[in-house]
C-alpha positions as CSV (number, residue, x, y, z in Angstrom):
1,M,11.8,-40.6,1.1
2,R,15.0,-38.6,0.6
3,R,13.3,-36.5,-2.2
4,A,10.4,-35.7,0.1
5,L,12.8,-34.5,2.9
6,I,14.7,-32.3,0.4
7,A,11.4,-30.9,-0.9
8,L,10.2,-30.1,2.7
9,A,13.5,-28.5,3.5
10,L,13.3,-26.3,0.5
11,L,9.7,-25.3,1.3
12,A,10.6,-24.5,4.9
13,A,13.7,-22.4,4.0
14,P,13.2,-18.6,3.8
15,S,12.9,-17.4,0.3
16,A,16.1,-16.0,-1.4
17,H,14.4,-12.6,-1.7
18,A,13.8,-12.4,2.0
19,E,17.4,-13.5,2.7
20,T,18.9,-10.9,0.4
21,C,16.6,-8.0,1.3
22,K,18.7,-5.1,2.6
23,L,15.9,-2.6,2.7
24,T,14.2,-1.3,5.9
25,P,10.4,-1.7,6.1
26,K,10.1,2.1,5.6
27,Q,12.2,1.9,2.4
28,V,10.0,-1.0,1.1
29,V,6.8,1.0,1.7
30,T,8.3,4.2,0.2
31,Q,9.2,2.4,-3.0
32,F,5.8,0.7,-3.1
33,M,3.9,3.9,-2.5
34,Q,5.9,5.8,-5.2
35,E,5.3,3.1,-7.8
36,F,1.6,2.5,-6.9
37,Y,0.2,5.9,-5.7
38,I,2.4,8.3,-7.7
39,E,3.4,6.3,-10.9
40,K,0.1,4.4,-11.0
41,K,1.9,1.1,-11.8
42,V,-0.7,-1.1,-10.0
43,R,0.3,-4.6,-11.2
44,S,4.1,-4.2,-11.2
45,S,4.1,-2.4,-7.8
46,F,2.0,-5.1,-6.2
47,E,4.0,-8.0,-7.8
48,T,7.3,-6.4,-6.7
49,W,6.5,-5.3,-3.2
50,V,3.4,-7.2,-2.0
51,D,3.3,-10.8,-0.8
52,P,0.8,-13.1,-2.6
53,G,-0.9,-13.9,0.7
54,Y,-1.4,-10.2,1.4
55,I,-4.0,-9.6,4.1
56,Q,-6.4,-6.7,3.5
57,H,-8.4,-5.1,6.3
58,N,-10.3,-2.6,4.3
59,P,-13.9,-3.9,4.4
60,Y,-14.6,-2.9,0.8
61,A,-11.7,-4.9,-0.8
62,Q,-11.0,-8.6,-0.8
63,T,-7.9,-10.1,0.7
64,G,-5.0,-11.4,-1.4
65,R,-2.5,-9.7,-3.8
66,E,-4.3,-10.6,-7.0
67,A,-7.6,-9.4,-5.6
68,A,-6.0,-6.0,-4.7
69,I,-4.5,-5.7,-8.2
70,Q,-7.9,-6.3,-9.8
71,F,-9.7,-3.9,-7.4
72,L,-7.2,-1.1,-7.7
73,T,-6.6,-1.4,-11.4
74,K,-10.3,-0.7,-11.9
75,F,-10.2,2.2,-9.5
76,V,-7.1,3.8,-11.2
77,E,-8.5,3.3,-14.7
78,G,-11.9,4.8,-13.6
79,N,-10.3,7.8,-11.9
80,R,-7.7,9.1,-14.3
81,G,-7.6,12.5,-12.5
82,Q,-6.9,11.0,-9.1
83,K,-3.7,12.5,-7.5
84,T,-1.9,11.7,-4.3
85,D,0.6,13.7,-2.3
86,I,2.5,11.7,0.3
87,R,3.0,13.9,3.3
88,R,4.9,11.7,5.7
89,I,6.0,8.1,6.2
90,I,6.5,6.9,9.8
91,A,8.0,3.5,10.7
92,D,8.0,1.5,14.0
93,G,9.7,-1.8,13.5
94,N,8.0,-3.7,10.7
95,L,4.9,-1.4,10.8
96,V,4.9,1.6,8.5
97,A,2.2,4.4,8.4
98,V,1.8,6.7,5.3
99,H,-0.2,9.9,5.7
100,S,-1.3,11.3,2.4
101,H,-3.7,13.7,0.6
102,G,-5.7,12.2,-2.2
103,W,-7.9,14.2,-4.5
104,Q,-9.6,14.2,-7.9
105,E,-8.3,17.0,-10.1
106,D,-11.3,17.0,-12.4
107,G,-14.0,16.3,-9.9
108,T,-16.7,18.0,-7.8
109,P,-15.6,20.6,-5.2
110,E,-15.7,17.8,-2.6
111,Q,-13.6,15.5,-4.8
112,K,-11.1,18.4,-5.4
113,R,-10.7,18.9,-1.7
114,G,-10.1,15.2,-1.4
115,F,-9.3,13.0,1.5
116,A,-6.8,12.6,4.3
117,V,-5.6,9.0,4.2
118,V,-3.5,6.9,6.6
119,D,-2.3,3.6,5.2
120,I,-0.7,1.2,7.7
121,F,1.5,-1.7,6.4
122,R,3.1,-4.7,8.0
123,V,6.3,-5.6,6.2
124,E,8.3,-8.8,6.4
125,G,11.4,-9.7,4.2
126,C,10.9,-6.8,1.8
127,K,7.2,-7.6,1.2
128,V,4.1,-5.9,2.3
129,M,2.1,-8.6,4.2
130,E,-0.8,-6.7,5.6
131,H,-2.7,-3.4,5.1
132,W,-5.1,-1.2,7.1
133,D,-6.4,2.2,6.1
134,V,-8.4,5.1,7.4
135,I,-9.9,7.8,5.2
136,S,-11.4,11.1,6.2
137,P,-12.9,13.7,3.8
138,V,-11.3,17.2,3.8
139,P,-14.1,19.6,4.9
140,E,-14.9,22.9,3.1
141,T,-14.3,24.7,6.4
142,A,-12.5,23.7,9.6
143,A,-12.8,24.7,13.2
144,N,-9.1,25.5,13.2
145,T,-6.4,26.6,10.8
146,N,-4.1,23.6,11.3
147,T,-5.1,21.6,8.2
148,M,-5.3,17.9,8.1
149,F,-1.8,17.6,6.7
């Protein structure tokens, strides 16, 4: 009985990583985005910065950290000329939004213009717990001169 109580107490206790985390949610997401989007280190970035129970809201990807690693590894390997420029990172409590420009260097004219992307992350204890995204193609011409970035 005593062993069972000790085991339950250990399971209920916050992880050591969460207790020792000194980073803000914005710092966590900034590190994650640099390693994932810019350096293309899919597995290591997700294993370092994303919780195993990661909740994915993109309807084209399954939920869970390992599912994201599998999905995104295939994407990165199949799109070697894909580039990302992070334009701004905005935080409100544990929610962090990243506005970026993604494009394919060696693609069609549409792929070279790319997409405006907003990723939204929920962070807890130095781990990305949840993700939403919205993506909009950059048009050939615009009704104004403001750009999407």
